[in-house]
PDB file of N, CA, C, O and CB in Angstrom:
ATOM      1  N   UNK A   1       0.839  -1.182   0.000  1.00  0.00           N
ATOM      2  CA  UNK A   1       0.000   0.000   0.000  1.00  0.00           C
ATOM      3  C   UNK A   1       0.881   1.241   0.000  1.00  0.00           C
ATOM      4  O   UNK A   1       2.047   1.179   0.390  1.00  0.00           O
ATOM      5  CB  UNK A   1      -0.953   0.000   1.213  1.00  0.00           C
ATOM      6  N   UNK A   2       0.337   2.347  -0.428  1.00  0.00           N
ATOM      7  CA  UNK A   2       1.088   3.597  -0.481  1.00  0.00           C
ATOM      8  C   UNK A   2       0.596   4.533   0.615  1.00  0.00           C
ATOM      9  O   UNK A   2      -0.601   4.783   0.758  1.00  0.00           O
ATOM     10  CB  UNK A   2       0.953   4.265  -1.872  1.00  0.00           C
ATOM     11  N   UNK A   3       1.549   5.041   1.381  1.00  0.00           N
ATOM     12  CA  UNK A   3       1.278   6.006   2.435  1.00  0.00           C
ATOM     13  C   UNK A   3       1.976   7.316   2.099  1.00  0.00           C
ATOM     14  O   UNK A   3       2.932   7.340   1.324  1.00  0.00           O
ATOM     15  CB  UNK A   3       1.741   5.470   3.814  1.00  0.00           C
ATOM     16  N   UNK A   4       1.499   8.387   2.678  1.00  0.00           N
ATOM     17  CA  UNK A   4       2.207   9.659   2.611  1.00  0.00           C
ATOM     18  C   UNK A   4       2.691   9.964   4.019  1.00  0.00           C
ATOM     19  O   UNK A   4       1.893  10.149   4.938  1.00  0.00           O
ATOM     20  CB  UNK A   4       1.292  10.817   2.044  1.00  0.00           C
ATOM     21  N   UNK A   5       4.014  10.013   4.175  1.00  0.00           N
ATOM     22  CA  UNK A   5       4.617  10.231   5.490  1.00  0.00           C
ATOM     23  C   UNK A   5       5.411  11.527   5.440  1.00  0.00           C
ATOM     24  O   UNK A   5       6.388  11.645   4.702  1.00  0.00           O
ATOM     25  CB  UNK A   5       5.531   9.029   5.908  1.00  0.00           C
ATOM     26  N   UNK A   6       4.977  12.495   6.235  1.00  0.00           N
ATOM     27  CA  UNK A   6       5.607  13.820   6.253  1.00  0.00           C
ATOM     28  C   UNK A   6       5.735  14.391   4.839  1.00  0.00           C
ATOM     29  O   UNK A   6       6.739  15.013   4.491  1.00  0.00           O
ATOM     30  CB  UNK A   6       6.993  13.744   6.917  1.00  0.00           C
ATOM     31  N   UNK A   7       4.691  14.164   4.034  1.00  0.00           N
ATOM     32  CA  UNK A   7       4.639  14.726   2.688  1.00  0.00           C
ATOM     33  C   UNK A   7       5.315  13.898   1.617  1.00  0.00           C
ATOM     34  O   UNK A   7       5.291  14.283   0.448  1.00  0.00           O
ATOM     35  CB  UNK A   7       5.243  16.056   2.698  1.00  0.00           C
ATOM     36  N   UNK A   8       5.923  12.764   1.975  1.00  0.00           N
ATOM     37  CA  UNK A   8       6.624  11.921   1.008  1.00  0.00           C
ATOM     38  C   UNK A   8       5.924  10.582   0.854  1.00  0.00           C
ATOM     39  O   UNK A   8       5.491   9.986   1.841  1.00  0.00           O
ATOM     40  CB  UNK A   8       8.080  11.708   1.435  1.00  0.00           C
ATOM     41  N   UNK A   9       5.809  10.106  -0.382  1.00  0.00           N
ATOM     42  CA  UNK A   9       5.204   8.811  -0.644  1.00  0.00           C
ATOM     43  C   UNK A   9       6.103   7.678  -0.201  1.00  0.00           C
ATOM     44  O   UNK A   9       7.327   7.767  -0.305  1.00  0.00           O
ATOM     45  CB  UNK A   9       4.880   8.670  -2.111  1.00  0.00           C
ATOM     46  N   UNK A  10       5.488   6.602   0.299  1.00  0.00           N
ATOM     47  CA  UNK A  10       6.240   5.425   0.755  1.00  0.00           C
ATOM     48  C   UNK A  10       5.370   4.186   0.578  1.00  0.00           C
ATOM     49  O   UNK A  10       4.203   4.179   0.969  1.00  0.00           O
ATOM     50  CB  UNK A  10       6.687   5.580   2.248  1.00  0.00           C
ATOM     51  N   UNK A  11       5.935   3.150  -0.003  1.00  0.00           N
ATOM     52  CA  UNK A  11       5.242   1.866  -0.154  1.00  0.00           C
ATOM     53  C   UNK A  11       5.586   0.975   1.031  1.00  0.00           C
ATOM     54  O   UNK A  11       6.752   0.859   1.409  1.00  0.00           O
ATOM     55  CB  UNK A  11       5.627   1.170  -1.499  1.00  0.00           C
ATOM     56  N   UNK A  12       4.569   0.346   1.619  1.00  0.00           N
ATOM     57  CA  UNK A  12       4.768  -0.600   2.719  1.00  0.00           C
ATOM     58  C   UNK A  12       3.843  -1.795   2.499  1.00  0.00           C
ATOM     59  O   UNK A  12       2.930  -1.741   1.676  1.00  0.00           O
ATOM     60  CB  UNK A  12       4.495   0.076   4.111  1.00  0.00           C
ATOM     61  N   UNK A  13       4.088  -2.871   3.242  1.00  0.00           N
ATOM     62  CA  UNK A  13       3.242  -4.062   3.153  1.00  0.00           C
ATOM     63  C   UNK A  13       1.818  -3.742   3.605  1.00  0.00           C
ATOM     64  O   UNK A  13       1.602  -2.854   4.429  1.00  0.00           O
ATOM     65  CB  UNK A  13       3.828  -5.208   4.004  1.00  0.00           C
ATOM     66  N   UNK A  14       0.862  -4.469   3.059  1.00  0.00           N
ATOM     67  CA  UNK A  14      -0.552  -4.213   3.356  1.00  0.00           C
ATOM     68  C   UNK A  14      -0.930  -4.389   4.816  1.00  0.00           C
ATOM     69  O   UNK A  14      -1.888  -3.763   5.270  1.00  0.00           O
ATOM     70  CB  UNK A  14      -1.400  -5.110   2.534  1.00  0.00           C
ATOM     71  N   UNK A  15      -0.216  -5.214   5.567  1.00  0.00           N
ATOM     72  CA  UNK A  15      -0.585  -5.480   6.957  1.00  0.00           C
ATOM     73  C   UNK A  15       0.207  -4.648   7.964  1.00  0.00           C
ATOM     74  O   UNK A  15       0.298  -5.013   9.136  1.00  0.00           O
ATOM     75  CB  UNK A  15      -0.393  -6.939   7.257  1.00  0.00           C
ATOM     76  N   UNK A  16       0.770  -3.548   7.519  1.00  0.00           N
ATOM     77  CA  UNK A  16       1.606  -2.707   8.377  1.00  0.00           C
ATOM     78  C   UNK A  16       0.755  -1.915   9.372  1.00  0.00           C
ATOM     79  O   UNK A  16      -0.240  -1.292   9.002  1.00  0.00           O
ATOM     80  CB  UNK A  16       2.450  -1.746   7.524  1.00  0.00           C
ATOM     81  N   UNK A  17       1.169  -1.952  10.648  1.00  0.00           N
ATOM     82  CA  UNK A  17       0.557  -1.080  11.654  1.00  0.00           C
ATOM     83  C   UNK A  17       1.578   0.006  12.015  1.00  0.00           C
ATOM     84  O   UNK A  17       2.682   0.020  11.469  1.00  0.00           O
ATOM     85  CB  UNK A  17       0.111  -1.899  12.938  1.00  0.00           C
ATOM     86  N   UNK A  18       1.225   0.894  12.911  1.00  0.00           N
ATOM     87  CA  UNK A  18       2.114   2.008  13.229  1.00  0.00           C
ATOM     88  C   UNK A  18       3.413   1.520  13.866  1.00  0.00           C
ATOM     89  O   UNK A  18       4.478   2.054  13.558  1.00  0.00           O
ATOM     90  CB  UNK A  18       1.413   2.994  14.159  1.00  0.00           C
ATOM     91  N   UNK A  19       3.353   0.525  14.742  1.00  0.00           N
ATOM     92  CA  UNK A  19       4.566  -0.006  15.367  1.00  0.00           C
ATOM     93  C   UNK A  19       5.527  -0.531  14.304  1.00  0.00           C
ATOM     94  O   UNK A  19       6.724  -0.248  14.352  1.00  0.00           O
ATOM     95  CB  UNK A  19       4.214  -1.127  16.371  1.00  0.00           C
ATOM     96  N   UNK A  20       5.004  -1.293  13.346  1.00  0.00           N
ATOM     97  CA  UNK A  20       5.842  -1.828  12.266  1.00  0.00           C
ATOM     98  C   UNK A  20       6.398  -0.701  11.405  1.00  0.00           C
ATOM     99  O   UNK A  20       7.547  -0.764  10.969  1.00  0.00           O
ATOM    100  CB  UNK A  20       5.039  -2.811  11.395  1.00  0.00           C
ATOM    101  N   UNK A  21       5.602   0.320  11.161  1.00  0.00           N
ATOM    102  CA  UNK A  21       6.067   1.452  10.356  1.00  0.00           C
ATOM    103  C   UNK A  21       7.221   2.165  11.058  1.00  0.00           C
ATOM    104  O   UNK A  21       8.202   2.534  10.412  1.00  0.00           O
ATOM    105  CB  UNK A  21       4.909   2.440  10.087  1.00  0.00           C
ATOM    106  N   UNK A  22       7.116   2.362  12.360  1.00  0.00           N
ATOM    107  CA  UNK A  22       8.196   3.009  13.096  1.00  0.00           C
ATOM    108  C   UNK A  22       9.478   2.192  13.012  1.00  0.00           C
ATOM    109  O   UNK A  22      10.571   2.755  12.932  1.00  0.00           O
ATOM    110  CB  UNK A  22       7.796   3.216  14.558  1.00  0.00           C
ATOM    111  N   UNK A  23       9.351   0.878  13.029  1.00  0.00           N
ATOM    112  CA  UNK A  23      10.519   0.008  12.863  1.00  0.00           C
ATOM    113  C   UNK A  23      11.125   0.206  11.475  1.00  0.00           C
ATOM    114  O   UNK A  23      12.344   0.325  11.342  1.00  0.00           O
ATOM    115  CB  UNK A  23      10.131  -1.479  13.078  1.00  0.00           C
ATOM    116  N   UNK A  24      10.290   0.241  10.449  1.00  0.00           N
ATOM    117  CA  UNK A  24      10.754   0.466   9.072  1.00  0.00           C
ATOM    118  C   UNK A  24      11.489   1.792   8.955  1.00  0.00           C
ATOM    119  O   UNK A  24      12.499   1.892   8.258  1.00  0.00           O
ATOM    120  CB  UNK A  24       9.572   0.434   8.092  1.00  0.00           C
ATOM    121  N   UNK A  25      10.979   2.803   9.634  1.00  0.00           N
ATOM    122  CA  UNK A  25      11.565   4.149   9.570  1.00  0.00           C
ATOM    123  C   UNK A  25      12.782   4.318  10.480  1.00  0.00           C
ATOM    124  O   UNK A  25      13.417   5.372  10.470  1.00  0.00           O
ATOM    125  CB  UNK A  25      10.520   5.178   9.937  1.00  0.00           C
ATOM    126  N   UNK A  26      13.111   3.296  11.262  1.00  0.00           N
ATOM    127  CA  UNK A  26      14.240   3.381  12.184  1.00  0.00           C
ATOM    128  C   UNK A  26      13.930   4.179  13.434  1.00  0.00           C
ATOM    129  O   UNK A  26      14.835   4.709  14.078  1.00  0.00           O
ATOM    130  CB  UNK A  26      15.417   3.987  11.491  1.00  0.00           C
ATOM    131  N   UNK A  27      12.658   4.266  13.779  1.00  0.00           N
ATOM    132  CA  UNK A  27      12.246   5.061  14.938  1.00  0.00           C
ATOM    133  C   UNK A  27      11.669   4.220  16.066  1.00  0.00           C
ATOM    134  O   UNK A  27      11.108   4.770  17.014  1.00  0.00           O
ATOM    135  CB  UNK A  27      11.235   6.085  14.517  1.00  0.00           C
ATOM    136  N   UNK A  28      11.793   2.906  15.985  1.00  0.00           N
ATOM    137  CA  UNK A  28      11.257   2.027  17.033  1.00  0.00           C
ATOM    138  C   UNK A  28      11.891   2.368  18.373  1.00  0.00           C
ATOM    139  O   UNK A  28      13.110   2.500  18.480  1.00  0.00           O
ATOM    140  CB  UNK A  28      11.503   0.538  16.685  1.00  0.00           C
ATOM    141  N   UNK A  29      11.053   2.508  19.392  1.00  0.00           N
ATOM    142  CA  UNK A  29      11.542   2.785  20.736  1.00  0.00           C
ATOM    143  C   UNK A  29      11.902   4.236  21.002  1.00  0.00           C
ATOM    144  O   UNK A  29      12.292   4.582  22.117  1.00  0.00           O
ATOM    145  CB  UNK A  29      12.718   1.951  21.001  1.00  0.00           C
ATOM    146  N   UNK A  30      11.779   5.084  20.001  1.00  0.00           N
ATOM    147  CA  UNK A  30      12.099   6.505  20.191  1.00  0.00           C
ATOM    148  C   UNK A  30      10.810   7.281  20.466  1.00  0.00           C
ATOM    149  O   UNK A  30       9.740   6.897  19.994  1.00  0.00           O
ATOM    150  CB  UNK A  30      12.835   7.086  18.938  1.00  0.00           C
ATOM    151  N   UNK A  31      10.910   8.355  21.217  1.00  0.00           N
ATOM    152  CA  UNK A  31       9.701   9.139  21.490  1.00  0.00           C
ATOM    153  C   UNK A  31       9.248   9.885  20.237  1.00  0.00           C
ATOM    154  O   UNK A  31       9.984  10.694  19.673  1.00  0.00           O
ATOM    155  CB  UNK A  31       9.950  10.136  22.642  1.00  0.00           C
ATOM    156  N   UNK A  32       8.024   9.591  19.820  1.00  0.00           N
ATOM    157  CA  UNK A  32       7.463  10.225  18.633  1.00  0.00           C
ATOM    158  C   UNK A  32       6.011  10.599  18.881  1.00  0.00           C
ATOM    159  O   UNK A  32       5.344  10.049  19.758  1.00  0.00           O
ATOM    160  CB  UNK A  32       7.580   9.297  17.409  1.00  0.00           C
ATOM    161  N   UNK A  33       5.549  11.534  18.097  1.00  0.00           N
ATOM    162  CA  UNK A  33       4.133  11.881  18.035  1.00  0.00           C
ATOM    163  C   UNK A  33       3.678  11.500  16.637  1.00  0.00           C
ATOM    164  O   UNK A  33       4.331  11.836  15.649  1.00  0.00           O
ATOM    165  CB  UNK A  33       3.872  13.422  18.350  1.00  0.00           C
ATOM    166  N   UNK A  34       2.547  10.794  16.558  1.00  0.00           N
ATOM    167  CA  UNK A  34       2.013  10.358  15.270  1.00  0.00           C
ATOM    168  C   UNK A  34       0.647  10.982  15.060  1.00  0.00           C
ATOM    169  O   UNK A  34      -0.213  10.951  15.939  1.00  0.00           O
ATOM    170  CB  UNK A  34       1.927   8.814  15.193  1.00  0.00           C
ATOM    171  N   UNK A  35       0.467  11.548  13.875  1.00  0.00           N
ATOM    172  CA  UNK A  35      -0.833  12.039  13.460  1.00  0.00           C
ATOM    173  C   UNK A  35      -1.230  11.243  12.221  1.00  0.00           C
ATOM    174  O   UNK A  35      -0.508  11.243  11.223  1.00  0.00           O
ATOM    175  CB  UNK A  35      -0.810  13.590  13.178  1.00  0.00           C
ATOM    176  N   UNK A  36      -2.365  10.573  12.281  1.00  0.00           N
ATOM    177  CA  UNK A  36      -2.866   9.762  11.181  1.00  0.00           C
ATOM    178  C   UNK A  36      -4.121  10.417  10.638  1.00  0.00           C
ATOM    179  O   UNK A  36      -5.135  10.516  11.328  1.00  0.00           O
ATOM    180  CB  UNK A  36      -3.150   8.301  11.635  1.00  0.00           C
ATOM    181  N   UNK A  37      -4.042  10.863   9.393  1.00  0.00           N
ATOM    182  CA  UNK A  37      -5.186  11.531   8.756  1.00  0.00           C
ATOM    183  C   UNK A  37      -5.747  12.637   9.647  1.00  0.00           C
ATOM    184  O   UNK A  37      -6.955  12.740   9.858  1.00  0.00           O
ATOM    185  CB  UNK A  37      -6.290  10.511   8.432  1.00  0.00           C
ATOM    186  N   UNK A  38      -4.835  13.457  10.162  1.00  0.00           N
ATOM    187  CA  UNK A  38      -5.145  14.637  10.979  1.00  0.00           C
ATOM    188  C   UNK A  38      -5.689  14.314  12.364  1.00  0.00           C
ATOM    189  O   UNK A  38      -6.294  15.175  13.001  1.00  0.00           O
ATOM    190  CB  UNK A  38      -6.132  15.491  10.261  1.00  0.00           C
ATOM    191  N   UNK A  39      -5.485  13.078  12.844  1.00  0.00           N
ATOM    192  CA  UNK A  39      -5.911  12.685  14.182  1.00  0.00           C
ATOM    193  C   UNK A  39      -4.711  12.139  14.936  1.00  0.00           C
ATOM    194  O   UNK A  39      -4.031  11.234  14.451  1.00  0.00           O
ATOM    195  CB  UNK A  39      -7.055  11.634  14.124  1.00  0.00           C
ATOM    196  N   UNK A  40      -4.444  12.684  16.125  1.00  0.00           N
ATOM    197  CA  UNK A  40      -3.326  12.212  16.941  1.00  0.00           C
ATOM    198  C   UNK A  40      -3.615  10.797  17.433  1.00  0.00           C
ATOM    199  O   UNK A  40      -4.737  10.478  17.824  1.00  0.00           O
ATOM    200  CB  UNK A  40      -3.072  13.167  18.139  1.00  0.00           C
ATOM    201  N   UNK A  41      -2.580   9.955  17.407  1.00  0.00           N
ATOM    202  CA  UNK A  41      -2.695   8.570  17.862  1.00  0.00           C
ATOM    203  C   UNK A  41      -1.856   8.399  19.123  1.00  0.00           C
ATOM    204  O   UNK A  41      -0.683   8.774  19.151  1.00  0.00           O
ATOM    205  CB  UNK A  41      -2.243   7.569  16.750  1.00  0.00           C
ATOM    206  N   UNK A  42      -2.456   7.835  20.159  1.00  0.00           N
ATOM    207  CA  UNK A  42      -1.760   7.575  21.413  1.00  0.00           C
ATOM    208  C   UNK A  42      -0.752   6.443  21.217  1.00  0.00           C
ATOM    209  O   UNK A  42      -1.035   5.494  20.486  1.00  0.00           O
ATOM    210  CB  UNK A  42      -2.765   7.223  22.539  1.00  0.00           C
ATOM    211  N   UNK A  43       0.417   6.525  21.856  1.00  0.00           N
ATOM    212  CA  UNK A  43       1.392   5.428  21.754  1.00  0.00           C
ATOM    213  C   UNK A  43       0.817   4.067  22.129  1.00  0.00           C
ATOM    214  O   UNK A  43       1.251   3.048  21.592  1.00  0.00           O
ATOM    215  CB  UNK A  43       2.577   5.720  22.634  1.00  0.00           C
ATOM    216  N   UNK A  44      -0.143   4.033  23.032  1.00  0.00           N
ATOM    217  CA  UNK A  44      -0.753   2.751  23.426  1.00  0.00           C
ATOM    218  C   UNK A  44      -1.568   2.134  22.288  1.00  0.00           C
ATOM    219  O   UNK A  44      -1.914   0.954  22.344  1.00  0.00           O
ATOM    220  CB  UNK A  44      -1.650   2.947  24.655  1.00  0.00           C
ATOM    221  N   UNK A  45      -1.875   2.920  21.262  1.00  0.00           N
ATOM    222  CA  UNK A  45      -2.659   2.442  20.122  1.00  0.00           C
ATOM    223  C   UNK A  45      -1.807   2.108  18.894  1.00  0.00           C
ATOM    224  O   UNK A  45      -2.337   1.657  17.879  1.00  0.00           O
ATOM    225  CB  UNK A  45      -3.685   3.478  19.749  1.00  0.00           C
ATOM    226  N   UNK A  46      -0.495   2.325  18.979  1.00  0.00           N
ATOM    227  CA  UNK A  46       0.361   2.110  17.805  1.00  0.00           C
ATOM    228  C   UNK A  46       0.256   0.697  17.248  1.00  0.00           C
ATOM    229  O   UNK A  46       0.145   0.524  16.034  1.00  0.00           O
ATOM    230  CB  UNK A  46       1.802   2.402  18.157  1.00  0.00           C
ATOM    231  N   UNK A  47       0.290  -0.319  18.111  1.00  0.00           N
ATOM    232  CA  UNK A  47       0.303  -1.698  17.627  1.00  0.00           C
ATOM    233  C   UNK A  47      -1.070  -2.192  17.193  1.00  0.00           C
ATOM    234  O   UNK A  47      -1.174  -3.244  16.561  1.00  0.00           O
ATOM    235  CB  UNK A  47       0.841  -2.605  18.695  1.00  0.00           C
ATOM    236  N   UNK A  48      -2.115  -1.456  17.518  1.00  0.00           N
ATOM    237  CA  UNK A  48      -3.462  -1.882  17.143  1.00  0.00           C
ATOM    238  C   UNK A  48      -4.086  -1.000  16.068  1.00  0.00           C
ATOM    239  O   UNK A  48      -5.225  -1.225  15.658  1.00  0.00           O
ATOM    240  CB  UNK A  48      -4.350  -1.893  18.360  1.00  0.00           C
ATOM    241  N   UNK A  49      -3.343  -0.001  15.614  1.00  0.00           N
ATOM    242  CA  UNK A  49      -3.870   0.894  14.589  1.00  0.00           C
ATOM    243  C   UNK A  49      -3.358   0.462  13.224  1.00  0.00           C
ATOM    244  O   UNK A  49      -2.199   0.688  12.876  1.00  0.00           O
ATOM    245  CB  UNK A  49      -3.475   2.361  14.878  1.00  0.00           C
ATOM    246  N   UNK A  50      -4.245  -0.165  12.459  1.00  0.00           N
ATOM    247  CA  UNK A  50      -3.893  -0.611  11.109  1.00  0.00           C
ATOM    248  C   UNK A  50      -3.847   0.592  10.178  1.00  0.00           C
ATOM    249  O   UNK A  50      -4.591   1.559  10.345  1.00  0.00           O
ATOM    250  CB  UNK A  50      -4.906  -1.668  10.587  1.00  0.00           C
ATOM    251  N   UNK A  51      -2.972   0.513   9.212  1.00  0.00           N
ATOM    252  CA  UNK A  51      -2.871   1.563   8.208  1.00  0.00           C
ATOM    253  C   UNK A  51      -3.550   1.095   6.926  1.00  0.00           C
ATOM    254  O   UNK A  51      -3.615  -0.103   6.650  1.00  0.00           O
ATOM    255  CB  UNK A  51      -1.389   1.940   7.942  1.00  0.00           C
ATOM    256  N   UNK A  52      -4.051   2.042   6.153  1.00  0.00           N
ATOM    257  CA  UNK A  52      -4.750   1.738   4.908  1.00  0.00           C
ATOM    258  C   UNK A  52      -4.117   2.498   3.758  1.00  0.00           C
ATOM    259  O   UNK A  52      -3.499   3.545   3.949  1.00  0.00           O
ATOM    260  CB  UNK A  52      -6.242   2.082   5.020  1.00  0.00           C
ATOM    261  N   UNK A  53      -4.281   1.954   2.561  1.00  0.00           N
ATOM    262  CA  UNK A  53      -3.759   2.603   1.369  1.00  0.00           C
ATOM    263  C   UNK A  53      -4.262   4.039   1.304  1.00  0.00           C
ATOM    264  O   UNK A  53      -5.455   4.296   1.467  1.00  0.00           O
ATOM    265  CB  UNK A  53      -4.165   1.825   0.100  1.00  0.00           C
ATOM    266  N   UNK A  54      -3.350   4.968   1.066  1.00  0.00           N
ATOM    267  CA  UNK A  54      -3.711   6.377   0.949  1.00  0.00           C
ATOM    268  C   UNK A  54      -3.657   7.162   2.246  1.00  0.00           C
ATOM    269  O   UNK A  54      -3.851   8.377   2.240  1.00  0.00           O
ATOM    270  CB  UNK A  54      -5.063   6.483   0.391  1.00  0.00           C
ATOM    271  N   UNK A  55      -3.393   6.482   3.371  1.00  0.00           N
ATOM    272  CA  UNK A  55      -3.309   7.203   4.650  1.00  0.00           C
ATOM    273  C   UNK A  55      -2.198   8.250   4.603  1.00  0.00           C
ATOM    274  O   UNK A  55      -1.177   8.080   3.937  1.00  0.00           O
ATOM    275  CB  UNK A  55      -3.063   6.216   5.817  1.00  0.00           C
ATOM    276  N   UNK A  56      -2.437   9.342   5.337  1.00  0.00           N
ATOM    277  CA  UNK A  56      -1.442  10.400   5.477  1.00  0.00           C
ATOM    278  C   UNK A  56      -1.012  10.474   6.929  1.00  0.00           C
ATOM    279  O   UNK A  56      -1.839  10.591   7.834  1.00  0.00           O
ATOM    280  CB  UNK A  56      -1.999  11.768   4.993  1.00  0.00           C
ATOM    281  N   UNK A  57       0.298  10.405   7.138  1.00  0.00           N
ATOM    282  CA  UNK A  57       0.848  10.435   8.489  1.00  0.00           C
ATOM    283  C   UNK A  57       1.839  11.575   8.628  1.00  0.00           C
ATOM    284  O   UNK A  57       2.569  11.920   7.698  1.00  0.00           O
ATOM    285  CB  UNK A  57       1.520   9.099   8.833  1.00  0.00           C
ATOM    286  N   UNK A  58       1.839  12.141   9.812  1.00  0.00           N
ATOM    287  CA  UNK A  58       2.887  13.067  10.218  1.00  0.00           C
ATOM    288  C   UNK A  58       3.592  12.386  11.381  1.00  0.00           C
ATOM    289  O   UNK A  58       2.955  12.016  12.368  1.00  0.00           O
ATOM    290  CB  UNK A  58       2.313  14.505  10.614  1.00  0.00           C
ATOM    291  N   UNK A  59       4.895  12.224  11.266  1.00  0.00           N
ATOM    292  CA  UNK A  59       5.697  11.585  12.306  1.00  0.00           C
ATOM    293  C   UNK A  59       6.665  12.634  12.821  1.00  0.00           C
ATOM    294  O   UNK A  59       7.508  13.137  12.077  1.00  0.00           O
ATOM    295  CB  UNK A  59       6.457  10.309  11.768  1.00  0.00           C
ATOM    296  N   UNK A  60       6.536  12.960  14.102  1.00  0.00           N
ATOM    297  CA  UNK A  60       7.366  13.998  14.703  1.00  0.00           C
ATOM    298  C   UNK A  60       8.188  13.363  15.811  1.00  0.00           C
ATOM    299  O   UNK A  60       7.633  12.783  16.744  1.00  0.00           O
ATOM    300  CB  UNK A  60       6.502  15.179  15.251  1.00  0.00           C
ATOM    301  N   UNK A  61       9.509  13.469  15.712  1.00  0.00           N
ATOM    302  CA  UNK A  61      10.362  12.945  16.764  1.00  0.00           C
ATOM    303  C   UNK A  61      10.510  14.008  17.853  1.00  0.00           C
ATOM    304  O   UNK A  61      10.575  15.206  17.576  1.00  0.00           O
ATOM    305  CB  UNK A  61      11.751  12.525  16.198  1.00  0.00           C
ATOM    306  N   UNK A  62      10.560  13.541  19.079  1.00  0.00           N
ATOM    307  CA  UNK A  62      10.673  14.440  20.232  1.00  0.00           C
ATOM    308  C   UNK A  62      12.127  14.441  20.676  1.00  0.00           C
ATOM    309  O   UNK A  62      12.713  13.389  20.927  1.00  0.00           O
ATOM    310  CB  UNK A  62       9.718  14.002  21.409  1.00  0.00           C
ATOM    311  N   UNK A  63      12.697  15.629  20.768  1.00  0.00           N
ATOM    312  CA  UNK A  63      14.094  15.765  21.196  1.00  0.00           C
ATOM    313  C   UNK A  63      14.161  16.732  22.372  1.00  0.00           C
ATOM    314  O   UNK A  63      13.533  17.791  22.365  1.00  0.00           O
ATOM    315  CB  UNK A  63      14.998  16.260  20.021  1.00  0.00           C
ATOM    316  N   UNK A  64      14.926  16.348  23.369  1.00  0.00           N
ATOM    317  CA  UNK A  64      15.112  17.226  24.516  1.00  0.00           C
ATOM    318  C   UNK A  64      16.195  18.246  24.169  1.00  0.00           C
ATOM    319  O   UNK A  64      17.110  17.967  23.395  1.00  0.00           O
ATOM    320  CB  UNK A  64      15.493  16.412  25.798  1.00  0.00           C
ATOM    321  N   UNK A  65      16.072  19.378  24.732  1.00  0.00           N
ATOM    322  CA  UNK A  65      17.067  20.412  24.463  1.00  0.00           C
ATOM    323  C   UNK A  65      16.960  21.514  25.486  1.00  0.00           C
ATOM    324  O   UNK A  65      16.091  21.510  26.359  1.00  0.00           O
ATOM    325  CB  UNK A  65      16.899  20.981  23.053  1.00  0.00           C
ATOM    326  N   UNK A  66      17.852  22.442  25.356  1.00  0.00           N
ATOM    327  CA  UNK A  66      17.797  23.508  26.329  1.00  0.00           C
ATOM    328  C   UNK A  66      18.419  24.751  25.827  1.00  0.00           C
ATOM    329  O   UNK A  66      18.454  25.756  26.537  1.00  0.00           O
ATOM    330  CB  UNK A  66      18.446  23.105  27.581  1.00  0.00           C
TER     331      UNK A  66
END
């Protein structure tokens, strides 16, 4: 299926969920904020939120700083 992630097209397997996508992107285990089709997704829902062809995601990594 084709997703749009931060404005860029990306092909992934049809059974990909958010947890698997984060692994593909190299962000597994890192603090991130995910917005799926303009709706924020809680980290507790990452492994149960299936993705569909045409979904649009914004993936924001959280970095500490000062």
